[in-house]
N, C-alpha and C positions, 0 to 999 in steps of 0.2 A: 843891702840886697843879699839874698841867699846865694850860696855858691852852687853852681850846677855840677853834679857828679853823676856817675853811672850807677846802676844797681849793684855792680860788683864793688865799686868804691863805697857804696852805702853800707853793705854788710861788713866791709873791712873796718868800719867804725865800731863794730861790736867787740867788746873786750870782756874777759872774765870779771865777774862781780857786778856787771851792769844789769839794771832792770829795764826791759825793753817792751813797750806796748805795741802790739800788732792787732789791728782791728779785725772784727769777725763779721758774720752774716754776709750781706752782699758787698761789704766794703773790704773783705779779706783780700789782700793784694796777691794775686796768683803769681805775679812775676817775682815778688819777694820770696815766697815759699819755694819757687823753683830755684832761685839763686842760692838759697840756704841749703837746699837739698843737694845741689851740685858741689857745694863747698861746706860740708857739715862741721869742719873744724872751727869755723867762725862762731858756732854755737857753744863751744866749750866754755863752761863756767857762766853762761848767760842765763838769766832768769827772764823768761817771756811771760807776758800777761795779756789776756784778751778774753772777750766774751764770744767763744766759738760754739756754735749751735749744732747739736746733733742733726744729721741728715742734710746739713748745708756745708759746714766746714769740716773737712775730713783730714786735715793735715795735723800731724802730731809734732809740735815744736819741741817738746821735751824728749822726743824720740830721735832727734837729730844727732845727739851725742850723749855718751854715758854721763857726761858732766853737765849737760843742759838740764834746766828745770823750767817748769811752767806753773803759773797760777791761773786756774780756770774755775768757771762757775757752772759748767756742765761737764759731763764725762761722755763725750762721743765714743762710739764703739772703737774707732780707730786709735783712740788714746788710752784704751783700757790697760794695755800692757804697761804703759808709763805710770798710770794710776796705781796699778798693783805693785809696781816696783818702788813707789814712793817718790818718783820724779815729778809727778803732777800733783800739785797741792790744790785740792778741791775745796772751794768755799761754798757751803749751801746757803746762798743768799738770794733774796728777791731783787728784782731789777733796781728798785730805788736804793736799796742797800749797796748794790754793786756800784752804782753811780757815785754814791757818797764816798765809797772806799777809793775809787779811781780818782775822784776829783779832789780829795783832801788828805787821804791817810796813807796811800800806797806810794812808795817812791817810784819815780819814772825818770830814768836817766836819758833815754831816747824814746821819743814817740814817733811812730810812723803814721802819717795822715794821708788817706787815699782821697784825692781831690780832683775836681774838674779844673780845666784851664782857667786862669784868671779872667774876670770880666773887665770891661773898660775902666771900672773904678779900682781895679787892682785886688779884688777879693776873689777867693777861690771857693766855690760852692762845695759843700760836703756831699753833693750828689744824692745817691739813693740810700744813704745811711747816715743819719744825724744823731744816732742814739747815744753813744758814749764819747765820741770825739770831743765835744765841747768841754766835758769835764776833764779829760786827759790834757787838753790844750793848756789848762791852768797850771798843771804840775810838771809837764815835760821840760827838762832842762835843755835838751836838744830836740828841735822839731824838724823832722824830715818830711817834706811834701812829695808824695808820689803823684805827680801830675799826669793823669791818664787821659789821653785824647778820647777814650771811649766812655769816660765817666760823664754822664749828663749834668749840665748846669741846671739845677732845680731850684725851686722856691724853698731854700733851706738856709740855716745859719752858714755864714761864710767865715773864712779866716783870711787875714791880710797876707798877701803874697810876700810882702817885704818883711813880715815877722818870722818867716821860716828861716832856719839856719842853712838848710841844704834843700835842693830840689832835684828830683830824678824824673826826667821826661820818659813817659811810657806810652806804648800803644798795645795795651794788654787786655784780653777779655776779662769781663767781670764774672764773678761767681753767679751762675744761673740756677734757677729752681723750677722744677716741674712736678706738680703733685701726681701721685699715683692715681690711676683710674679707680673710681669707687666701685666696689663689688655690690651685690644686691643688699647685703646687710648695711653697708655704708649709705646706700641710697635711701633705705627705709629710715635710718637714723637721721640723715640730713633732712628728710621730709618732716620728721617729728620736730627737729630743731626749728625749721622754718615756720612751723605753726605757732611757735612762741613769739615770733617777731611781729610787731605792729607798725603801721605807718607812722613815721615821725620818730622812730627809735634812733638812738645813737649807738652804733655797734662797735664792739671789739671782737676780733676773731683770730684764731690761731692758724697754723698751717696744717695741711694734710688733705686727704681725699674727702673726708666728711665736711670740713669747712668749705671747701670749693664747691661741693655738691649743694650744701646749704645755701650758699650765696647764689648759685644758679637758680634756686627755687624762689628767690626773692625779686625776680625781675618785674613782677606785677605790683610790687609794693611802691609806695611813693614817699617822698620827703625823708628818705633815710639819710643818715650821716654816719661817718666813721671817726672814731677817736681811738686809735689802735697802735699797738707797738709795731705792727707791720701790716702791709697790704700785699696781696698777690694779684696775679693777672685776672682772677675772677672778679675783682673789684672794678677793673676796667670794663668788663662786660656789663656790670651794673650801671656804670656811668652811661654806656651806650644805650641801655634799655630805658633810660629816663627815670630810674628808681630813686636817684639821689636828689637831695635838695639842691637848689641853685647856690652859687657863690662858693665860698671856701668850705666845702662840705666834708673834706677828708683831711684829718690831721693824723700823721703817722710818724714813726721814727725811722722805718725802713721799708723799702720796696723790694720784693723778691719775685723773680720771674725770668722770662727769657729776655734777650737783649732788646727785642722790639718793644717790650713793656717798659724797660728802662728808658729807652729813647723817647717814648711817649711822655715821660715825666717832664721833659724839657718844655713842653707846650701845654701840659694839662694844668690849667689854672685852678681847678678845684682841689688840687693836692698841695699840701704844704708839709714840710719835714721839720721835726722838732726833737730836742733831746729828751732823755728819760724823765726828768722832773716835770715836763709838760705832758708827755704821753702817759706816764704811769703814776704821777703824783696824786696822793689822796685828795688834797685840797682841790685840784683841778677836776678829778673824776666825780667827787661828791657834789660838785656844783652843777654837773650836767643832769638835766632832767631826762628820765627814761633811758639811762645808760644801761646797755645790755652787754655783759661779757659772755663770750662763748668759748670755752676751753675744753680740752680733753683731759683724760687721766689714765693711769694704768689700772687702778682699782679703787673701790670704795667699800667700806664695811658698813654693817647694819647700824652702827652708831653714827654714821655720817662722816667718818674720817676719810679724807681723800689722800691717796698716794699718787703722785704724778711723776715720780723719778726713780723708782726702784722696781725691779722684778725679782721677787724673792729677796735675797741678800745682795743682789748685784745692782750697783749704781749704774743706771743707763742714761740719765739725763740730769736735770737740776731743777731748782725751784722756778727759775725763770720769772716771767711777769705775771703768772696766773694769780698769785696771792694778792698782788697789788690791785689787779683788775677785779677780783672777786670782792674784795673789801670796798673798793670804790663803787662797784655796782650795788652792793648792799646799802651803802649810804646815800646813793643817788635817789632823788625823788622819783618814784615810779620805776626805779632800776631793778634789774634782775640779773642774778649770776647763774648761768647755765653751764652744767657739766655734761658734755656729750660723750657717752661711754657705750661702745659695743658690749652687749651682755656677756659675750664669751671671748676668750683668747684662744686663737688657733682652733676654734670649734670644739674644744674639749674641756676648758676650765672656765668657771664662772668668774667674771670680774667683780661681781658683787659678793662679798665675803661676809661671814658672820663676824669675824674680827681679823685684823691684819696680823700676820705672824710677828712674833717678838723680833725687834731689831729693824722693822720697817720704818722708814722715814715718813712721817705724816706731813704732807705738803700743806694741807688746809685742815684745820681742826673741825670737830663736830659743831662748834659754836658758829661757824660760818654757814648761814642758812642758804643753801643753793637749790636750784631746780635741776634734778637729775633726769636726763633723757637717755633712753636706750631705744633700740629698734622696736621694742615692745610697748612703748608708751612713755609717759611723763609722770614723775613723782615730785611734787612741790614740797620740799622738806622744810620750808620756812615755817616757823611758829609751831612745829609739831613736837609732841612729847617723844621720848626715846622709843616707846612702843609703837606709836603711830608712824614714826620714821621707818622703823624696821618693816612694818606691815606694808608701807607704801613702796619700799624698795623691792621687797620680795615679789610684789605684784608685777613689777616690770623686769624681773630677772628672767633669764631663759627658762622656759617652762620645765625643762628636765631637772632644774636645780631648785625649784620653788619649795617642794615638800621638804627636801633636805635642809634648806636654809631655815624654814619654819621650825623644824625639829631642833636644829642647832640653836636658834634664837631662844626657844623655850628653855633649853638647858642652860644657856648662859644667863638668861633673865632670872631663872629660878635660883641661881647662885649669887645674885647680886644683893 
């Protein structure tokens, strides 16, 4: 049986040279971050690893101590100083690649697992985040269960309580998420996205004001299903509207929202939680009929190359799951990969570029045929020549940039 310890005793187990997994997204343990922040010497010489998502996870583990390090797959703004100083090792990997790394190739001396209380069979649910924990469970030499009374027991993979080495009893709030309110541009964009969705589609959708607004516009649809890396509170509203198919209609890795949404997951039988190989795996996605991925980006160029992680030369995010979902949607019978992109950034700069600047990371290449949606319309880039792609994108750019983009394209095209 595991040994019961306090959170203070748990961080006392950290020693220089150890590799320590700390979960991210809605499973990030707030109590653990607070304990480390109050005793940062415990982080000296420790290498932390986790999938910490910008806009959700704001704690910089590498910033705890000058000798602390972290391995990350996004670069949240709060971690940029550590990234610039070389203390954060950034891996530009898609979710399926991250899972393979954590499950087989990256050492893990201590793994923290944020869990619900054990059920009568002695298993602890992974609660509202089943994305990466099952992979880390295989490799962690020491398993510490953070048993949180506020973590709901969901239809998710469980871990045996008796297989834990240590347990810490917690009554700690979960990381909550609330999307920003959509502005008029976001609402127009969301309306364009919703027009691409048909009854019976299987949806994957990301976070933010545009996805939430797009989901709100789908309440009159019917027989929709979700196969997604995450779901937000807007999905709960769709359940209530009758838009979803009956049965196990929602497969997800993570739930993100307020505490009331998390607690709803304990009794919402339409929702099941799964690890990344199920939610993001190509074989799984390509077998789904009418699978529609809906993701955002920072910019796209007239060749159809998508950047989802850099603004200029500044790393602001990571690859995430978008490339897994785009390629799965392209392979799906009747599937579509949608990129929802406001036509301008800060009202001054076109997000549709003639070409990305040198040094920009291309998240999805031009060979991935996507449907681009802005607030000015839709451009189906599948099966188009390079000239037809450029023409279609210029037509849905902000009107003030269309002539300039057309002139720039003629110049670039003439030099090819």
